[in-house]
C-alpha positions as CSV (number, residue, x, y, z in Angstrom):
1,M,100.9,65.1,-34.0
2,S,99.1,67.4,-31.6
3,K,100.4,67.9,-28.0
4,F,97.2,66.1,-26.8
5,T,97.8,63.1,-29.0
6,K,101.5,62.9,-27.9
7,S,100.5,63.1,-24.3
8,M,97.9,60.3,-24.6
9,T,100.4,58.1,-26.5
10,A,103.0,58.6,-23.8
11,M,100.4,57.8,-21.1
12,S,99.4,54.6,-22.9
13,L,103.0,53.5,-23.2
14,A,103.6,54.2,-19.5
15,L,100.5,52.3,-18.5
16,A,101.5,49.3,-20.7
17,T,104.9,49.3,-19.0
18,L,103.4,49.4,-15.5
19,A,101.0,46.5,-16.4
20,G,103.9,44.3,-17.6
21,P,104.0,42.0,-20.6
22,A,100.7,40.6,-21.9
23,L,99.8,37.2,-20.5
24,A,100.2,34.3,-23.0
25,E,97.0,32.5,-23.9
26,Y,96.8,29.0,-22.5
27,P,98.2,26.7,-23.6
28,E,101.4,28.0,-25.1
29,K,103.8,25.3,-24.0
30,P,103.8,21.5,-23.5
31,V,101.2,20.0,-21.2
32,E,101.8,17.0,-19.0
33,F,99.2,14.5,-17.8
34,I,100.3,12.5,-14.7
35,V,98.9,8.9,-14.5
36,P,100.0,7.4,-11.1
37,W,100.0,3.8,-12.5
38,P,102.1,1.8,-15.0
39,P,101.1,2.0,-18.7
40,G,98.4,-0.2,-20.2
41,D,95.3,0.0,-18.0
42,L,92.2,1.8,-19.0
43,E,92.9,5.1,-17.2
44,D,96.2,5.2,-19.0
45,V,94.8,4.4,-22.5
46,L,91.9,7.0,-22.1
47,T,94.3,9.7,-20.8
48,R,96.5,9.2,-23.8
49,M,93.4,9.7,-26.0
50,I,92.7,13.0,-24.2
51,A,96.4,14.1,-24.5
52,E,96.4,13.3,-28.3
53,D,93.2,15.3,-28.8
54,F,94.4,18.2,-26.6
55,S,97.6,18.4,-28.7
56,E,95.6,18.4,-31.9
57,A,93.0,21.0,-30.6
58,Y,95.5,23.5,-29.3
59,G,98.7,22.8,-31.3
60,V,101.0,22.2,-28.3
61,P,103.0,19.0,-27.4
62,T,101.5,16.8,-24.7
63,A,103.0,14.0,-22.7
64,V,101.5,11.2,-20.5
65,V,103.8,10.5,-17.6
66,N,103.3,7.2,-15.7
67,K,104.4,7.5,-12.0
68,P,103.4,4.4,-10.2
69,G,103.8,4.2,-6.4
70,G,105.9,1.0,-6.0
71,G,103.0,-1.1,-4.7
72,G,101.9,1.6,-2.3
73,G,99.2,3.2,-4.4
74,P,98.9,6.3,-6.6
75,F,100.1,8.9,-4.1
76,P,103.6,9.8,-5.4
77,G,102.0,10.8,-8.7
78,A,99.4,12.9,-6.9
79,I,102.1,14.6,-4.9
80,D,103.8,15.6,-8.2
81,V,100.6,17.3,-9.3
82,A,100.1,19.0,-5.9
83,N,103.6,20.4,-6.1
84,A,103.3,21.7,-9.7
85,P,102.2,25.3,-10.5
86,A,98.4,25.9,-10.7
87,D,98.6,26.8,-14.4
88,G,97.0,23.8,-16.1
89,Y,100.3,22.5,-17.5
90,T,100.3,19.6,-15.1
91,I,97.0,17.6,-15.0
92,G,96.3,14.6,-12.8
93,S,94.4,11.5,-14.1
94,F,93.3,10.2,-10.7
95,I,91.4,7.3,-9.3
96,I,88.8,7.6,-6.5
97,A,91.4,7.0,-3.8
98,I,93.3,10.3,-4.3
99,P,90.5,12.7,-3.3
100,V,88.6,10.2,-1.0
101,V,91.6,8.6,0.9
102,G,94.6,10.8,0.1
103,P,93.8,13.7,2.6
104,F,93.5,11.3,5.5
105,I,96.6,9.1,5.5
106,G,99.3,11.5,6.7
107,I,100.6,12.9,3.4
108,P,101.2,16.7,4.0
109,E,100.9,17.6,0.3
110,L,97.4,16.1,0.1
111,N,95.9,17.5,3.3
112,P,94.0,19.7,2.9
113,D,92.9,18.4,-0.5
114,P,94.8,20.6,-3.0
115,F,92.8,19.5,-6.1
116,V,89.5,20.3,-7.9
117,P,87.9,17.9,-10.3
118,L,87.5,18.8,-13.9
119,G,85.3,15.7,-14.5
120,N,85.2,11.9,-14.2
121,F,85.5,9.8,-17.3
122,L,85.8,6.2,-16.4
123,T,84.2,3.6,-14.0
124,Y,86.5,0.6,-13.9
125,P,85.3,-3.0,-14.3
126,F,87.1,-4.0,-11.1
127,V,87.0,-7.6,-10.0
128,I,88.1,-10.1,-7.3
129,A,89.6,-13.1,-9.1
130,A,91.3,-16.4,-8.4
131,G,93.3,-18.8,-10.5
132,A,91.6,-21.5,-12.5
133,D,92.7,-24.3,-10.1
134,A,91.2,-22.6,-7.0
135,P,89.0,-25.0,-5.0
136,Y,86.2,-22.5,-4.9
137,D,84.1,-20.8,-7.6
138,D,82.5,-17.8,-5.7
139,M,83.0,-15.6,-2.6
140,K,81.0,-18.0,-0.4
141,G,83.2,-20.9,-1.5
142,L,86.2,-18.7,-0.8
143,A,84.9,-17.9,2.7
144,A,84.4,-21.6,3.5
145,H,87.8,-22.5,2.1
146,A,89.5,-19.8,4.2
147,Q,88.2,-21.3,7.4
148,D,90.8,-24.1,7.2
149,N,93.3,-22.8,4.7
150,D,95.6,-19.7,4.4
151,V,94.5,-17.4,1.5
152,V,96.8,-14.6,0.3
153,L,95.4,-11.5,-1.3
154,G,97.2,-9.4,-3.9
155,H,96.2,-5.7,-4.2
156,F,97.4,-2.3,-5.4
157,G,97.8,-0.9,-1.9
158,A,96.2,-1.5,1.5
159,P,94.7,2.0,1.9
160,L,93.1,2.0,-1.5
161,V,89.3,1.8,-2.0
162,P,89.1,-1.7,-3.7
163,T,91.4,-3.2,-1.1
164,Q,89.3,-1.8,1.8
165,V,86.1,-3.0,0.0
166,T,87.7,-6.5,-0.4
167,F,88.7,-6.6,3.3
168,G,85.2,-5.5,4.2
169,L,83.6,-8.2,2.1
170,A,85.7,-10.8,3.8
171,K,84.6,-9.6,7.2
172,E,81.0,-9.6,6.1
173,L,81.4,-13.2,5.0
174,G,83.1,-14.3,8.2
175,F,86.8,-14.7,7.2
176,S,90.0,-12.8,6.8
177,Y,93.0,-13.2,4.5
178,A,96.0,-14.9,6.1
179,A,98.3,-12.4,4.4
180,D,98.2,-9.6,1.7
181,A,100.7,-7.9,-0.5
182,A,100.8,-4.8,-2.7
183,F,101.8,-4.9,-6.4
184,D,102.2,-2.3,-9.2
185,A,100.5,-4.7,-11.6
186,L,98.0,-7.5,-10.9
187,D,97.5,-9.6,-14.0
188,C,97.5,-13.1,-15.4
189,N,101.1,-13.6,-14.4
190,T,100.4,-12.6,-10.8
191,L,97.9,-15.5,-10.4
192,A,100.0,-17.9,-12.5
193,S,103.1,-17.3,-10.3
194,G,101.4,-18.7,-7.2
195,D,102.6,-15.7,-5.2
196,V,99.0,-15.0,-4.2
197,D,95.7,-16.9,-4.3
198,V,93.3,-14.0,-4.9
199,I,93.7,-10.6,-6.5
200,N,91.6,-7.5,-6.8
201,T,92.3,-5.8,-10.1
202,T,90.9,-4.1,-13.2
203,L,89.3,-6.5,-15.7
204,Q,91.5,-5.0,-18.4
205,L,94.6,-6.5,-16.8
206,I,93.2,-10.1,-16.9
207,L,91.4,-10.0,-20.2
208,P,94.1,-12.0,-21.9
209,C,93.4,-14.9,-19.5
210,L,89.8,-14.3,-18.7
211,D,88.8,-17.8,-19.9
212,T,91.3,-19.4,-17.4
213,V,90.6,-17.4,-14.2
214,K,87.7,-17.4,-11.9
215,V,86.0,-14.0,-11.4
216,L,84.4,-14.3,-7.9
217,A,82.8,-10.8,-7.7
218,S,83.0,-7.3,-9.2
219,I,83.3,-4.1,-7.2
220,G,80.6,-1.6,-7.9
221,S,76.8,-1.5,-8.1
222,E,76.3,-3.0,-11.6
223,R,77.5,-6.3,-13.0
224,I,80.1,-6.1,-15.7
225,P,78.8,-7.1,-19.2
226,L,81.8,-9.4,-19.8
227,T,81.4,-11.2,-16.5
228,L,77.6,-11.3,-16.0
229,D,77.7,-14.5,-13.9
230,A,79.8,-12.8,-11.2
231,P,77.8,-10.9,-8.6
232,T,78.7,-7.4,-7.5
233,V,80.1,-6.8,-4.0
234,S,77.1,-4.6,-3.4
235,E,74.8,-7.5,-4.1
236,L,76.6,-9.5,-1.5
237,A,77.1,-6.6,1.0
238,P,75.0,-3.5,0.2
239,D,77.0,-1.3,2.7
240,L,80.1,-1.8,0.5
241,D,78.6,-0.2,-2.6
242,V,81.5,1.9,-4.0
243,A,82.1,2.5,-7.7
244,L,85.8,2.8,-8.8
245,W,86.1,5.8,-11.0
246,N,88.9,7.9,-12.6
247,G,88.8,11.6,-13.4
248,L,90.9,14.6,-14.3
249,F,92.1,16.9,-11.5
250,V,94.1,20.1,-11.3
251,R,95.3,22.3,-8.5
252,A,92.4,24.1,-6.9
253,D,93.7,27.6,-7.8
254,T,94.0,26.9,-11.5
255,P,92.2,29.6,-13.5
256,Q,88.7,28.7,-14.5
257,D,89.3,29.5,-18.2
258,V,92.2,27.1,-18.2
259,Q,90.0,24.4,-16.6
260,D,87.4,25.0,-19.2
261,K,89.8,24.4,-22.1
262,I,90.9,21.1,-20.7
263,I,87.3,20.0,-20.0
264,A,86.2,20.9,-23.5
265,V,88.7,18.5,-25.0
266,A,88.3,15.7,-22.5
267,E,84.5,15.6,-22.8
268,K,84.7,15.4,-26.5
269,T,87.2,12.6,-26.3
270,M,85.1,10.5,-24.1
271,M,82.1,10.8,-26.5
272,S,84.3,9.8,-29.4
273,E,83.8,6.5,-31.3
274,R,87.2,5.2,-30.3
275,A,86.6,5.8,-26.6
276,Q,83.2,4.2,-26.7
277,K,84.6,1.2,-28.6
278,L,87.1,0.7,-25.9
279,A,84.3,0.7,-23.4
280,A,82.4,-2.0,-25.3
281,E,85.5,-4.2,-25.6
282,T,86.5,-4.0,-21.9
283,G,83.2,-3.8,-20.0
284,A,84.2,-0.3,-18.7
285,S,81.8,2.6,-18.4
286,V,83.2,5.6,-20.3
287,Y,81.4,8.9,-20.0
288,W,81.8,12.5,-18.9
289,Q,80.6,13.5,-15.4
290,P,80.8,17.3,-14.8
291,A,82.8,18.7,-11.9
292,G,79.9,19.6,-9.7
293,E,78.6,16.1,-9.8
294,V,82.0,14.8,-9.1
295,V,82.2,16.9,-5.9
296,E,78.9,15.3,-4.7
297,Q,80.2,11.8,-5.7
298,I,83.3,12.4,-3.6
299,K,81.2,13.4,-0.5
300,K,79.1,10.2,-0.9
301,D,82.1,8.0,-1.3
302,M,83.8,9.5,1.7
303,E,80.8,8.6,3.8
304,T,80.8,5.0,2.5
305,M,84.5,4.6,3.1
306,A,84.1,6.0,6.7
307,G,81.5,3.2,7.3
308,I,83.9,0.6,5.9
309,E,86.7,1.9,8.1
310,A,84.5,1.7,11.2
311,M,83.4,-1.9,10.3
312,L,87.0,-3.1,9.9
313,A,87.9,-1.5,13.2
314,E,85.3,-3.5,15.1
C-alpha cells in the first residue's frame, strides 16, 4: 500500500469517527399509534388497519395504544404524543378537537400546537340521538319538549367540537339542556340506562340498536346514508357546519422522510378494500386528505368554532 493510500485510508477512518455512527434507517424499532379513545370506534379500527399494514410494509412491530381521557376528551393522549421524541415512533390518531380546540384550553403541552398533520382519513357519521321512548322525533320536537321539561345531554367532553355544535344548535332552536355530562363511551347502554335523555355520539357506537333509537340529526354537511331521514345540523343551522374528522399527526419537527414513510402506508390502507368496506357498512367517509389540505381545513374549522363560541357567549 502506498503512503498516499495509507494516508487517505487513515483520513477516511478519522472522518468516520468524527461523524459518529451511521443513522439507522426509519423504522428500525417498534412504532406506537396513540388513539385517545377506548377501543372499538371507527378511528380505532382504521388506525389498527394502518398499524397492521405498517408492520407488514417495514417489518417492525406496531402497537395501537388507547388512552381515553376519562370523559374529559382526547387531550391526555395528545399530550403523550406531544411529549414523545420527534422521531416518528409515536404517532397520534387525532380527532378535529386536538388541533382546533387543544391549543386554546390551557394545556401547556398543546400551546403552541406541537403537531403537523400527515393526512386525514375519516369523517365520522356523528349523530344526536335519543331513546326510542322519547316524546319527540326530531330536533324541533326536542326544542318544544325542553321548554317545559328537563333534558340531560351526554357527550364526550364539553370543549369538544360535537358538544359545542350540539349546544349551538340548541341555542339556535331556542332551548338549553338542563344538565350535561361527559362519558368515555356513548352507546346503546347509555340511553337504555336512563342516565341521559340525549347523546351526541358516533353512529358506529349505536349501530347495534339503531332500529330502537331516534336519530334526531347528524353533525356535518351531508346526510349519513344509513340515516337519510335525519337532517344535518348544517341544514338546521348553516353557521354550525363542521365536519368531524380524524387524521394522523406527529410532532412538528419529525423529519420529512419519516413522515413520508408513514403517509405512504396510511394512504394505501385507506384505499384498500377492507377500509372501504367498513365505510359502506358504517356510513363513514374513508379517504386520504393530504397534509396541505388538512392545514387549510384546520384554519376553516377554527373560524367556524370561533363563531360558535361567540354565539354561545351571547
